[in-house]
C-alpha positions in Angstrom: 0.1 4.7 -0.9 2.7 2.0 -1.6 6.1 3.2 -2.9 7.8 0.7 -5.2 11.5 0.4 -5.8 12.0 -2.5 -8.1 10.0 -5.3 -6.5 10.5 -3.9 -3.0 7.7 -1.8 -1.4 7.9 0.7 1.4 5.0 1.8 3.4 5.3 5.5 4.4 3.7 6.0 7.8 2.3 9.3 6.7 -0.2 7.7 4.5 -1.9 5.7 7.2 -3.8 7.2 10.0 -1.3 5.9 12.5 -2.2 2.2 12.5 -0.9 0.2 15.4 2.0 -2.2 14.8 -0.4 -5.1 15.3 -2.9 -3.8 12.7 -0.1 -3.2 10.1 1.4 -6.6 10.8 -2.0 -8.3 10.4 -2.6 -6.5 7.1 0.8 -7.5 5.7 0.3 -11.1 6.8 -3.1 -11.2 5.0 -1.4 -9.8 1.9 1.2 -12.5 2.2 -1.4 -15.2 2.7 -3.2 -13.9 -0.4 0.0 -14.1 -2.5 0.4 -10.4 -3.0 3.6 -9.9 -1.0 6.7 -11.9 -0.1 8.0 -11.7 3.5 11.7 -12.1 4.3 12.8 -12.1 7.9 16.4 -11.2 8.8 17.7 -12.8 11.9 19.5 -9.8 13.3 19.3 -7.5 16.3 17.1 -5.5 16.1 14.9 -7.9 14.0 14.1 -6.7 10.5 11.4 -7.9 8.1 11.3 -6.9 4.4 8.3 -7.2 2.2 8.3 -7.3 -1.6 5.6 -7.6 -4.2 5.0 -10.9 -5.9 4.2 -11.1 -9.6 0.5 -11.1 -8.6 1.0 -8.0 -6.4 2.8 -6.2 -9.2 0.0 -7.1 -11.6 -2.4 -5.3 -9.2 -0.5 -1.9 -9.4 -2.5 -0.7 -12.5 -5.7 -1.4 -10.7 -4.6 0.6 -7.6 -3.3 3.4 -9.8 -6.6 3.7 -11.7 -8.6 3.6 -8.4 -6.4 6.5 -7.1 -6.9 8.5 -10.2 -10.7 7.9 -10.1 -10.7 9.0 -6.4 -8.7 12.1 -7.2 -11.0 13.0 -10.1 -14.1 12.3 -8.1 -12.9 14.6 -5.2 -11.8 17.3 -7.6 -15.1 17.1 -9.5 -17.1 17.2 -6.2 -15.1 20.2 -5.1 -15.8 22.0 -8.3 -19.5 21.2 -8.1 -19.6 22.6 -4.5 -17.9 25.8 -5.7 -20.4 26.3 -8.5 -23.4 26.2 -6.2 
């Protein structure tokens, strides 16, 4: 799940099944290439990178929200069906 604060996003590590740093970096770079996120590099020690949603990325939030709701409803419905058997 992405957490949004204004146009900044944070990626809680709990949500992922412990992806390696390389996998996470590759996914973020793909999102940047596709125009969904901006990447800002701070030249400091230790190095820091900040990602924010672009307008296109923000327009995708309702889609992700509905997919999450559908998934939750599907799993809850499936669970209820199993209990009724």
